[in-house]
PDB file of N, CA, C and O in Angstrom:
ATOM      1  N   UNK A   1     -22.468-218.646 -82.145  1.00  0.00           N
ATOM      2  CA  UNK A   1     -22.654-219.728 -81.194  1.00  0.00           C
ATOM      3  C   UNK A   1     -21.907-219.401 -79.908  1.00  0.00           C
ATOM      4  O   UNK A   1     -20.777-218.914 -79.929  1.00  0.00           O
ATOM      5  N   UNK A   2     -22.556-219.675 -78.806  1.00  0.00           N
ATOM      6  CA  UNK A   2     -21.870-219.466 -77.532  1.00  0.00           C
ATOM      7  C   UNK A   2     -21.101-220.732 -77.136  1.00  0.00           C
ATOM      8  O   UNK A   2     -21.096-221.725 -77.864  1.00  0.00           O
ATOM      9  N   UNK A   3     -20.467-220.676 -75.990  1.00  0.00           N
ATOM     10  CA  UNK A   3     -19.587-221.773 -75.569  1.00  0.00           C
ATOM     11  C   UNK A   3     -20.348-223.084 -75.385  1.00  0.00           C
ATOM     12  O   UNK A   3     -19.846-224.152 -75.736  1.00  0.00           O
ATOM     13  N   UNK A   4     -21.548-223.001 -74.840  1.00  0.00           N
ATOM     14  CA  UNK A   4     -22.335-224.229 -74.618  1.00  0.00           C
ATOM     15  C   UNK A   4     -22.718-224.844 -75.957  1.00  0.00           C
ATOM     16  O   UNK A   4     -22.642-226.059 -76.137  1.00  0.00           O
ATOM     17  N   UNK A   5     -23.130-223.997 -76.890  1.00  0.00           N
ATOM     18  CA  UNK A   5     -23.505-224.517 -78.202  1.00  0.00           C
ATOM     19  C   UNK A   5     -22.316-225.156 -78.916  1.00  0.00           C
ATOM     20  O   UNK A   5     -22.461-226.170 -79.598  1.00  0.00           O
ATOM     21  N   UNK A   6     -21.138-224.551 -78.752  1.00  0.00           N
ATOM     22  CA  UNK A   6     -19.944-225.141 -79.357  1.00  0.00           C
ATOM     23  C   UNK A   6     -19.616-226.498 -78.743  1.00  0.00           C
ATOM     24  O   UNK A   6     -19.205-227.423 -79.443  1.00  0.00           O
ATOM     25  N   UNK A   7     -19.801-226.607 -77.439  1.00  0.00           N
ATOM     26  CA  UNK A   7     -19.549-227.897 -76.782  1.00  0.00           C
ATOM     27  C   UNK A   7     -20.560-228.944 -77.253  1.00  0.00           C
ATOM     28  O   UNK A   7     -20.201-230.098 -77.485  1.00  0.00           O
ATOM     29  N   UNK A   8     -21.824-228.536 -77.392  1.00  0.00           N
ATOM     30  CA  UNK A   8     -22.837-229.462 -77.903  1.00  0.00           C
ATOM     31  C   UNK A   8     -22.519-229.872 -79.344  1.00  0.00           C
ATOM     32  O   UNK A   8     -22.668-231.034 -79.722  1.00  0.00           O
ATOM     33  N   UNK A   9     -22.081-228.902 -80.130  1.00  0.00           N
ATOM     34  CA  UNK A   9     -21.722-229.182 -81.520  1.00  0.00           C
ATOM     35  C   UNK A   9     -20.563-230.174 -81.576  1.00  0.00           C
ATOM     36  O   UNK A   9     -20.605-231.145 -82.331  1.00  0.00           O
ATOM     37  N   UNK A  10     -19.533-229.925 -80.776  1.00  0.00           N
ATOM     38  CA  UNK A  10     -18.390-230.848 -80.743  1.00  0.00           C
ATOM     39  C   UNK A  10     -18.815-232.238 -80.281  1.00  0.00           C
ATOM     40  O   UNK A  10     -18.369-233.248 -80.824  1.00  0.00           O
ATOM     41  N   UNK A  11     -19.676-232.273 -79.276  1.00  0.00           N
ATOM     42  CA  UNK A  11     -20.167-233.562 -78.779  1.00  0.00           C
ATOM     43  C   UNK A  11     -20.917-234.306 -79.884  1.00  0.00           C
ATOM     44  O   UNK A  11     -20.664-235.485 -80.128  1.00  0.00           O
ATOM     45  N   UNK A  12     -21.839-233.611 -80.548  1.00  0.00           N
ATOM     46  CA  UNK A  12     -22.620-234.250 -81.610  1.00  0.00           C
ATOM     47  C   UNK A  12     -21.723-234.682 -82.762  1.00  0.00           C
ATOM     48  O   UNK A  12     -21.935-235.730 -83.372  1.00  0.00           O
ATOM     49  N   UNK A  13     -20.738-233.877 -83.044  1.00  0.00           N
ATOM     50  CA  UNK A  13     -19.853-234.145 -84.184  1.00  0.00           C
ATOM     51  C   UNK A  13     -18.951-235.351 -83.915  1.00  0.00           C
ATOM     52  O   UNK A  13     -18.805-236.220 -84.775  1.00  0.00           O
ATOM     53  N   UNK A  14     -18.354-235.406 -82.741  1.00  0.00           N
ATOM     54  CA  UNK A  14     -17.355-236.449 -82.483  1.00  0.00           C
ATOM     55  C   UNK A  14     -17.932-237.678 -81.783  1.00  0.00           C
ATOM     56  O   UNK A  14     -17.682-238.807 -82.204  1.00  0.00           O
ATOM     57  N   UNK A  15     -18.696-237.464 -80.729  1.00  0.00           N
ATOM     58  CA  UNK A  15     -19.189-238.613 -79.958  1.00  0.00           C
ATOM     59  C   UNK A  15     -20.362-239.306 -80.649  1.00  0.00           C
ATOM     60  O   UNK A  15     -20.476-240.531 -80.614  1.00  0.00           O
ATOM     61  N   UNK A  16     -21.231-238.515 -81.277  1.00  0.00           N
ATOM     62  CA  UNK A  16     -22.388-239.116 -81.939  1.00  0.00           C
ATOM     63  C   UNK A  16     -22.120-239.399 -83.418  1.00  0.00           C
ATOM     64  O   UNK A  16     -22.964-239.969 -84.109  1.00  0.00           O
ATOM     65  N   UNK A  17     -20.951-238.999 -83.892  1.00  0.00           N
ATOM     66  CA  UNK A  17     -20.530-239.217 -85.281  1.00  0.00           C
ATOM     67  C   UNK A  17     -21.527-238.658 -86.286  1.00  0.00           C
ATOM     68  O   UNK A  17     -21.856-239.314 -87.275  1.00  0.00           O
ATOM     69  N   UNK A  18     -22.005-237.443 -86.030  1.00  0.00           N
ATOM     70  CA  UNK A  18     -22.914-236.791 -86.961  1.00  0.00           C
ATOM     71  C   UNK A  18     -22.124-235.921 -87.927  1.00  0.00           C
ATOM     72  O   UNK A  18     -21.009-235.490 -87.631  1.00  0.00           O
ATOM     73  N   UNK A  19     -22.713-235.673 -89.074  1.00  0.00           N
ATOM     74  CA  UNK A  19     -22.055-234.791 -90.034  1.00  0.00           C
ATOM     75  C   UNK A  19     -22.132-233.351 -89.532  1.00  0.00           C
ATOM     76  O   UNK A  19     -22.791-233.064 -88.533  1.00  0.00           O
ATOM     77  N   UNK A  20     -21.447-232.452 -90.241  1.00  0.00           N
ATOM     78  CA  UNK A  20     -21.414-231.053 -89.810  1.00  0.00           C
ATOM     79  C   UNK A  20     -22.812-230.437 -89.841  1.00  0.00           C
ATOM     80  O   UNK A  20     -23.206-229.746 -88.902  1.00  0.00           O
ATOM     81  N   UNK A  21     -23.555-230.682 -90.905  1.00  0.00           N
ATOM     82  CA  UNK A  21     -24.909-230.093 -91.003  1.00  0.00           C
ATOM     83  C   UNK A  21     -25.848-230.715 -89.983  1.00  0.00           C
ATOM     84  O   UNK A  21     -26.667-230.017 -89.385  1.00  0.00           O
ATOM     85  N   UNK A  22     -25.733-232.028 -89.780  1.00  0.00           N
ATOM     86  CA  UNK A  22     -26.583-232.687 -88.789  1.00  0.00           C
ATOM     87  C   UNK A  22     -26.271-232.186 -87.377  1.00  0.00           C
ATOM     88  O   UNK A  22     -27.176-232.024 -86.559  1.00  0.00           O
ATOM     89  N   UNK A  23     -25.003-231.944 -87.100  1.00  0.00           N
ATOM     90  CA  UNK A  23     -24.616-231.425 -85.788  1.00  0.00           C
ATOM     91  C   UNK A  23     -25.187-230.040 -85.563  1.00  0.00           C
ATOM     92  O   UNK A  23     -25.680-229.735 -84.477  1.00  0.00           O
ATOM     93  N   UNK A  24     -25.122-229.192 -86.593  1.00  0.00           N
ATOM     94  CA  UNK A  24     -25.686-227.848 -86.476  1.00  0.00           C
ATOM     95  C   UNK A  24     -27.193-227.904 -86.272  1.00  0.00           C
ATOM     96  O   UNK A  24     -27.738-227.173 -85.445  1.00  0.00           O
ATOM     97  N   UNK A  25     -27.867-228.771 -87.025  1.00  0.00           N
ATOM     98  CA  UNK A  25     -29.320-228.928 -86.864  1.00  0.00           C
ATOM     99  C   UNK A  25     -29.668-229.426 -85.465  1.00  0.00           C
ATOM    100  O   UNK A  25     -30.645-228.979 -84.864  1.00  0.00           O
ATOM    101  N   UNK A  26     -28.863-230.351 -84.953  1.00  0.00           N
ATOM    102  CA  UNK A  26     -29.070-230.886 -83.610  1.00  0.00           C
ATOM    103  C   UNK A  26     -28.985-229.778 -82.571  1.00  0.00           C
ATOM    104  O   UNK A  26     -29.842-229.685 -81.692  1.00  0.00           O
ATOM    105  N   UNK A  27     -27.956-228.934 -82.664  1.00  0.00           N
ATOM    106  CA  UNK A  27     -27.764-227.835 -81.711  1.00  0.00           C
ATOM    107  C   UNK A  27     -28.899-226.821 -81.836  1.00  0.00           C
ATOM    108  O   UNK A  27     -29.415-226.342 -80.826  1.00  0.00           O
ATOM    109  N   UNK A  28     -29.290-226.490 -83.066  1.00  0.00           N
ATOM    110  CA  UNK A  28     -30.385-225.533 -83.271  1.00  0.00           C
ATOM    111  C   UNK A  28     -31.708-226.081 -82.732  1.00  0.00           C
ATOM    112  O   UNK A  28     -32.498-225.337 -82.151  1.00  0.00           O
ATOM    113  N   UNK A  29     -31.946-227.372 -82.922  1.00  0.00           N
ATOM    114  CA  UNK A  29     -33.170-227.976 -82.398  1.00  0.00           C
ATOM    115  C   UNK A  29     -33.190-227.926 -80.874  1.00  0.00           C
ATOM    116  O   UNK A  29     -34.226-227.635 -80.276  1.00  0.00           O
ATOM    117  N   UNK A  30     -32.054-228.207 -80.245  1.00  0.00           N
ATOM    118  CA  UNK A  30     -31.980-228.122 -78.785  1.00  0.00           C
ATOM    119  C   UNK A  30     -32.201-226.691 -78.299  1.00  0.00           C
ATOM    120  O   UNK A  30     -32.863-226.481 -77.283  1.00  0.00           O
ATOM    121  N   UNK A  31     -31.656-225.707 -79.012  1.00  0.00           N
ATOM    122  CA  UNK A  31     -31.874-224.302 -78.644  1.00  0.00           C
ATOM    123  C   UNK A  31     -33.350-223.944 -78.696  1.00  0.00           C
ATOM    124  O   UNK A  31     -33.858-223.258 -77.809  1.00  0.00           O
ATOM    125  N   UNK A  32     -34.041-224.407 -79.733  1.00  0.00           N
ATOM    126  CA  UNK A  32     -35.476-224.123 -79.871  1.00  0.00           C
ATOM    127  C   UNK A  32     -36.267-224.732 -78.719  1.00  0.00           C
ATOM    128  O   UNK A  32     -37.152-224.088 -78.157  1.00  0.00           O
ATOM    129  N   UNK A  33     -35.947-225.965 -78.375  1.00  0.00           N
ATOM    130  CA  UNK A  33     -36.651-226.634 -77.276  1.00  0.00           C
ATOM    131  C   UNK A  33     -36.414-225.893 -75.962  1.00  0.00           C
ATOM    132  O   UNK A  33     -37.340-225.702 -75.174  1.00  0.00           O
ATOM    133  N   UNK A  34     -35.180-225.481 -75.733  1.00  0.00           N
ATOM    134  CA  UNK A  34     -34.851-224.771 -74.495  1.00  0.00           C
ATOM    135  C   UNK A  34     -35.574-223.435 -74.441  1.00  0.00           C
ATOM    136  O   UNK A  34     -36.088-223.059 -73.388  1.00  0.00           O
ATOM    137  N   UNK A  35     -35.623-222.710 -75.556  1.00  0.00           N
ATOM    138  CA  UNK A  35     -36.322-221.416 -75.595  1.00  0.00           C
ATOM    139  C   UNK A  35     -37.811-221.600 -75.332  1.00  0.00           C
ATOM    140  O   UNK A  35     -38.425-220.793 -74.633  1.00  0.00           O
ATOM    141  N   UNK A  36     -38.396-222.666 -75.893  1.00  0.00           N
ATOM    142  CA  UNK A  36     -39.821-222.922 -75.671  1.00  0.00           C
ATOM    143  C   UNK A  36     -40.114-223.235 -74.212  1.00  0.00           C
ATOM    144  O   UNK A  36     -41.168-222.863 -73.696  1.00  0.00           O
ATOM    145  N   UNK A  37     -39.189-223.917 -73.542  1.00  0.00           N
ATOM    146  CA  UNK A  37     -39.407-224.357 -72.170  1.00  0.00           C
ATOM    147  C   UNK A  37     -39.055-223.294 -71.134  1.00  0.00           C
ATOM    148  O   UNK A  37     -39.438-223.430 -69.972  1.00  0.00           O
ATOM    149  N   UNK A  38     -38.335-222.238 -71.523  1.00  0.00           N
ATOM    150  CA  UNK A  38     -37.907-221.224 -70.564  1.00  0.00           C
ATOM    151  C   UNK A  38     -39.078-220.567 -69.849  1.00  0.00           C
ATOM    152  O   UNK A  38     -38.981-220.268 -68.659  1.00  0.00           O
ATOM    153  N   UNK A  39     -40.170-220.340 -70.543  1.00  0.00           N
ATOM    154  CA  UNK A  39     -41.326-219.674 -69.945  1.00  0.00           C
ATOM    155  C   UNK A  39     -42.060-220.556 -68.949  1.00  0.00           C
ATOM    156  O   UNK A  39     -42.838-220.059 -68.135  1.00  0.00           O
ATOM    157  N   UNK A  40     -41.823-221.848 -69.006  1.00  0.00           N
ATOM    158  CA  UNK A  40     -42.528-222.778 -68.133  1.00  0.00           C
ATOM    159  C   UNK A  40     -41.719-223.165 -66.898  1.00  0.00           C
ATOM    160  O   UNK A  40     -42.184-223.957 -66.078  1.00  0.00           O
ATOM    161  N   UNK A  41     -40.533-222.624 -66.758  1.00  0.00           N
ATOM    162  CA  UNK A  41     -39.686-222.951 -65.614  1.00  0.00           C
ATOM    163  C   UNK A  41     -40.147-222.139 -64.412  1.00  0.00           C
ATOM    164  O   UNK A  41     -40.351-220.929 -64.517  1.00  0.00           O
ATOM    165  N   UNK A  42     -40.309-222.789 -63.295  1.00  0.00           N
ATOM    166  CA  UNK A  42     -40.742-222.108 -62.074  1.00  0.00           C
ATOM    167  C   UNK A  42     -39.557-221.432 -61.409  1.00  0.00           C
ATOM    168  O   UNK A  42     -38.509-222.042 -61.200  1.00  0.00           O
ATOM    169  N   UNK A  43     -39.741-220.163 -61.082  1.00  0.00           N
ATOM    170  CA  UNK A  43     -38.685-219.434 -60.391  1.00  0.00           C
ATOM    171  C   UNK A  43     -38.871-219.567 -58.882  1.00  0.00           C
ATOM    172  O   UNK A  43     -39.916-220.020 -58.413  1.00  0.00           O
ATOM    173  N   UNK A  44     -37.868-219.176 -58.144  1.00  0.00           N
ATOM    174  CA  UNK A  44     -37.923-219.264 -56.681  1.00  0.00           C
ATOM    175  C   UNK A  44     -39.044-218.368 -56.137  1.00  0.00           C
ATOM    176  O   UNK A  44     -39.768-218.764 -55.224  1.00  0.00           O
ATOM    177  N   UNK A  45     -39.186-217.163 -56.698  1.00  0.00           N
ATOM    178  CA  UNK A  45     -40.244-216.254 -56.244  1.00  0.00           C
ATOM    179  C   UNK A  45     -41.629-216.830 -56.514  1.00  0.00           C
ATOM    180  O   UNK A  45     -42.528-216.713 -55.681  1.00  0.00           O
ATOM    181  N   UNK A  46     -41.801-217.456 -57.685  1.00  0.00           N
ATOM    182  CA  UNK A  46     -43.083-218.065 -58.019  1.00  0.00           C
ATOM    183  C   UNK A  46     -43.431-219.177 -57.037  1.00  0.00           C
ATOM    184  O   UNK A  46     -44.569-219.278 -56.580  1.00  0.00           O
ATOM    185  N   UNK A  47     -42.444-220.010 -56.716  1.00  0.00           N
ATOM    186  CA  UNK A  47     -42.678-221.121 -55.789  1.00  0.00           C
ATOM    187  C   UNK A  47     -43.024-220.592 -54.396  1.00  0.00           C
ATOM    188  O   UNK A  47     -43.929-221.112 -53.744  1.00  0.00           O
ATOM    189  N   UNK A  48     -42.308-219.559 -53.934  1.00  0.00           N
ATOM    190  CA  UNK A  48     -42.604-218.975 -52.624  1.00  0.00           C
ATOM    191  C   UNK A  48     -44.013-218.422 -52.581  1.00  0.00           C
ATOM    192  O   UNK A  48     -44.724-218.606 -51.593  1.00  0.00           O
ATOM    193  N   UNK A  49     -44.424-217.743 -53.646  1.00  0.00           N
ATOM    194  CA  UNK A  49     -45.777-217.167 -53.709  1.00  0.00           C
ATOM    195  C   UNK A  49     -46.834-218.273 -53.670  1.00  0.00           C
ATOM    196  O   UNK A  49     -47.816-218.173 -52.934  1.00  0.00           O
ATOM    197  N   UNK A  50     -46.628-219.320 -54.459  1.00  0.00           N
ATOM    198  CA  UNK A  50     -47.582-220.423 -54.491  1.00  0.00           C
ATOM    199  C   UNK A  50     -47.669-221.123 -53.137  1.00  0.00           C
ATOM    200  O   UNK A  50     -48.761-221.486 -52.701  1.00  0.00           O
ATOM    201  N   UNK A  51     -46.533-221.317 -52.467  1.00  0.00           N
ATOM    202  CA  UNK A  51     -46.544-221.951 -51.154  1.00  0.00           C
ATOM    203  C   UNK A  51     -47.274-221.095 -50.123  1.00  0.00           C
ATOM    204  O   UNK A  51     -47.992-221.626 -49.276  1.00  0.00           O
ATOM    205  N   UNK A  52     -47.098-219.780 -50.186  1.00  0.00           N
ATOM    206  CA  UNK A  52     -47.788-218.888 -49.257  1.00  0.00           C
ATOM    207  C   UNK A  52     -49.297-218.943 -49.487  1.00  0.00           C
ATOM    208  O   UNK A  52     -50.073-218.978 -48.533  1.00  0.00           O
ATOM    209  N   UNK A  53     -49.709-218.950 -50.756  1.00  0.00           N
ATOM    210  CA  UNK A  53     -51.145-219.041 -51.058  1.00  0.00           C
ATOM    211  C   UNK A  53     -51.715-220.379 -50.593  1.00  0.00           C
ATOM    212  O   UNK A  53     -52.821-220.430 -50.053  1.00  0.00           O
ATOM    213  N   UNK A  54     -50.977-221.443 -50.796  1.00  0.00           N
ATOM    214  CA  UNK A  54     -51.440-222.763 -50.374  1.00  0.00           C
ATOM    215  C   UNK A  54     -51.542-222.839 -48.856  1.00  0.00           C
ATOM    216  O   UNK A  54     -52.486-223.420 -48.320  1.00  0.00           O
ATOM    217  N   UNK A  55     -50.576-222.255 -48.171  1.00  0.00           N
ATOM    218  CA  UNK A  55     -50.602-222.235 -46.711  1.00  0.00           C
ATOM    219  C   UNK A  55     -51.852-221.503 -46.217  1.00  0.00           C
ATOM    220  O   UNK A  55     -52.514-221.961 -45.286  1.00  0.00           O
ATOM    221  N   UNK A  56     -52.169-220.382 -46.833  1.00  0.00           N
ATOM    222  CA  UNK A  56     -53.363-219.634 -46.443  1.00  0.00           C
ATOM    223  C   UNK A  56     -54.631-220.433 -46.704  1.00  0.00           C
ATOM    224  O   UNK A  56     -55.548-220.430 -45.882  1.00  0.00           O
ATOM    225  N   UNK A  57     -54.690-221.114 -47.839  1.00  0.00           N
ATOM    226  CA  UNK A  57     -55.869-221.924 -48.148  1.00  0.00           C
ATOM    227  C   UNK A  57     -56.038-223.060 -47.142  1.00  0.00           C
ATOM    228  O   UNK A  57     -57.150-223.322 -46.685  1.00  0.00           O
ATOM    229  N   UNK A  58     -54.952-223.728 -46.798  1.00  0.00           N
ATOM    230  CA  UNK A  58     -55.015-224.824 -45.829  1.00  0.00           C
ATOM    231  C   UNK A  58     -55.458-224.306 -44.471  1.00  0.00           C
ATOM    232  O   UNK A  58     -56.254-224.950 -43.787  1.00  0.00           O
ATOM    233  N   UNK A  59     -54.952-223.153 -44.080  1.00  0.00           N
ATOM    234  CA  UNK A  59     -55.332-222.564 -42.799  1.00  0.00           C
ATOM    235  C   UNK A  59     -56.828-222.225 -42.768  1.00  0.00           C
ATOM    236  O   UNK A  59     -57.500-222.467 -41.765  1.00  0.00           O
ATOM    237  N   UNK A  60     -57.343-221.669 -43.859  1.00  0.00           N
ATOM    238  CA  UNK A  60     -58.781-221.361 -43.933  1.00  0.00           C
ATOM    239  C   UNK A  60     -59.619-222.635 -43.781  1.00  0.00           C
ATOM    240  O   UNK A  60     -60.595-222.650 -43.030  1.00  0.00           O
ATOM    241  N   UNK A  61     -59.242-223.694 -44.486  1.00  0.00           N
ATOM    242  CA  UNK A  61     -59.988-224.944 -44.392  1.00  0.00           C
ATOM    243  C   UNK A  61     -59.901-225.520 -42.976  1.00  0.00           C
ATOM    244  O   UNK A  61     -60.893-226.016 -42.442  1.00  0.00           O
ATOM    245  N   UNK A  62     -58.722-225.454 -42.377  1.00  0.00           N
ATOM    246  CA  UNK A  62     -58.540-225.994 -41.035  1.00  0.00           C
ATOM    247  C   UNK A  62     -59.437-225.263 -40.035  1.00  0.00           C
ATOM    248  O   UNK A  62     -60.093-225.899 -39.211  1.00  0.00           O
ATOM    249  N   UNK A  63     -59.467-223.939 -40.105  1.00  0.00           N
ATOM    250  CA  UNK A  63     -60.301-223.156 -39.190  1.00  0.00           C
ATOM    251  C   UNK A  63     -61.774-223.470 -39.422  1.00  0.00           C
ATOM    252  O   UNK A  63     -62.535-223.629 -38.467  1.00  0.00           O
ATOM    253  N   UNK A  64     -62.177-223.558 -40.683  1.00  0.00           N
ATOM    254  CA  UNK A  64     -63.575-223.874 -40.996  1.00  0.00           C
ATOM    255  C   UNK A  64     -63.991-225.237 -40.472  1.00  0.00           C
ATOM    256  O   UNK A  64     -65.072-225.378 -39.900  1.00  0.00           O
ATOM    257  N   UNK A  65     -63.154-226.230 -40.661  1.00  0.00           N
ATOM    258  CA  UNK A  65     -63.471-227.576 -40.176  1.00  0.00           C
ATOM    259  C   UNK A  65     -63.469-227.608 -38.652  1.00  0.00           C
ATOM    260  O   UNK A  65     -64.316-228.270 -38.052  1.00  0.00           O
ATOM    261  N   UNK A  66     -62.533-226.905 -38.014  1.00  0.00           N
ATOM    262  CA  UNK A  66     -62.483-226.861 -36.556  1.00  0.00           C
ATOM    263  C   UNK A  66     -63.762-226.248 -35.986  1.00  0.00           C
ATOM    264  O   UNK A  66     -64.336-226.780 -35.036  1.00  0.00           O
ATOM    265  N   UNK A  67     -64.203-225.143 -36.559  1.00  0.00           N
ATOM    266  CA  UNK A  67     -65.433-224.487 -36.087  1.00  0.00           C
ATOM    267  C   UNK A  67     -66.627-225.410 -36.281  1.00  0.00           C
ATOM    268  O   UNK A  67     -67.476-225.516 -35.397  1.00  0.00           O
ATOM    269  N   UNK A  68     -66.701-226.074 -37.422  1.00  0.00           N
ATOM    270  CA  UNK A  68     -67.809-227.001 -37.684  1.00  0.00           C
ATOM    271  C   UNK A  68     -67.814-228.147 -36.672  1.00  0.00           C
ATOM    272  O   UNK A  68     -68.869-228.495 -36.140  1.00  0.00           O
ATOM    273  N   UNK A  69     -66.659-228.731 -36.403  1.00  0.00           N
ATOM    274  CA  UNK A  69     -66.593-229.822 -35.435  1.00  0.00           C
ATOM    275  C   UNK A  69     -66.949-229.337 -34.029  1.00  0.00           C
ATOM    276  O   UNK A  69     -67.626-230.039 -33.278  1.00  0.00           O
ATOM    277  N   UNK A  70     -66.489-228.137 -33.680  1.00  0.00           N
ATOM    278  CA  UNK A  70     -66.815-227.596 -32.361  1.00  0.00           C
ATOM    279  C   UNK A  70     -68.323-227.410 -32.224  1.00  0.00           C
ATOM    280  O   UNK A  70     -68.898-227.745 -31.189  1.00  0.00           O
ATOM    281  N   UNK A  71     -68.963-226.879 -33.259  1.00  0.00           N
ATOM    282  CA  UNK A  71     -70.421-226.705 -33.218  1.00  0.00           C
ATOM    283  C   UNK A  71     -71.147-228.043 -33.146  1.00  0.00           C
ATOM    284  O   UNK A  71     -72.163-228.158 -32.461  1.00  0.00           O
ATOM    285  N   UNK A  72     -70.642-229.043 -33.837  1.00  0.00           N
ATOM    286  CA  UNK A  72     -71.264-230.364 -33.769  1.00  0.00           C
ATOM    287  C   UNK A  72     -71.160-230.944 -32.359  1.00  0.00           C
ATOM    288  O   UNK A  72     -72.130-231.512 -31.856  1.00  0.00           O
ATOM    289  N   UNK A  73     -70.010-230.811 -31.721  1.00  0.00           N
ATOM    290  CA  UNK A  73     -69.826-231.330 -30.358  1.00  0.00           C
ATOM    291  C   UNK A  73     -70.717-230.574 -29.382  1.00  0.00           C
ATOM    292  O   UNK A  73     -71.345-231.183 -28.515  1.00  0.00           O
ATOM    293  N   UNK A  74     -70.776-229.269 -29.515  1.00  0.00           N
ATOM    294  CA  UNK A  74     -71.652-228.468 -28.644  1.00  0.00           C
ATOM    295  C   UNK A  74     -73.098-228.865 -28.854  1.00  0.00           C
ATOM    296  O   UNK A  74     -73.862-228.953 -27.893  1.00  0.00           O
ATOM    297  N   UNK A  75     -73.484-229.105 -30.095  1.00  0.00           N
ATOM    298  CA  UNK A  75     -74.852-229.534 -30.389  1.00  0.00           C
ATOM    299  C   UNK A  75     -75.181-230.871 -29.743  1.00  0.00           C
ATOM    300  O   UNK A  75     -76.298-231.053 -29.257  1.00  0.00           O
ATOM    301  N   UNK A  76     -74.248-231.806 -29.725  1.00  0.00           N
ATOM    302  CA  UNK A  76     -74.465-233.086 -29.086  1.00  0.00           C
ATOM    303  C   UNK A  76     -74.667-232.947 -27.576  1.00  0.00           C
ATOM    304  O   UNK A  76     -75.465-233.679 -26.990  1.00  0.00           O
ATOM    305  N   UNK A  77     -73.952-232.014 -26.944  1.00  0.00           N
ATOM    306  CA  UNK A  77     -74.126-231.801 -25.486  1.00  0.00           C
ATOM    307  C   UNK A  77     -75.488-231.217 -25.174  1.00  0.00           C
ATOM    308  O   UNK A  77     -76.100-231.580 -24.170  1.00  0.00           O
ATOM    309  N   UNK A  78     -75.975-230.317 -26.018  1.00  0.00           N
ATOM    310  CA  UNK A  78     -77.277-229.718 -25.744  1.00  0.00           C
ATOM    311  C   UNK A  78     -78.426-230.650 -26.090  1.00  0.00           C
ATOM    312  O   UNK A  78     -79.523-230.488 -25.554  1.00  0.00           O
ATOM    313  N   UNK A  79     -78.210-231.610 -26.959  1.00  0.00           N
ATOM    314  CA  UNK A  79     -79.262-232.547 -27.353  1.00  0.00           C
ATOM    315  C   UNK A  79     -79.589-233.508 -26.207  1.00  0.00           C
ATOM    316  O   UNK A  79     -80.747-233.882 -26.019  1.00  0.00           O
ATOM    317  N   UNK A  80     -78.591-233.897 -25.460  1.00  0.00           N
ATOM    318  CA  UNK A  80     -78.845-234.884 -24.419  1.00  0.00           C
ATOM    319  C   UNK A  80     -79.316-234.284 -23.170  1.00  0.00           C
ATOM    320  O   UNK A  80     -79.572-234.998 -22.201  1.00  0.00           O
TER     321      UNK A  80
END
């Protein structure tokens, strides 16, 4: 057990008034949950990459809509 697990064990044992086996099971269950969730945590690099991709997508849509609106306005001038 590392230091964090020992602190969790002590907490479960004294503050939650759990037995020794229940405290160990509690700590092991928390370790399993943390290990399962580690792969789903977003890193700083992942967030930067996603933001850059989103920025590019927004820029593409903005340019496309701007060109469409410009063509519509030009079309209205030539119609009259």
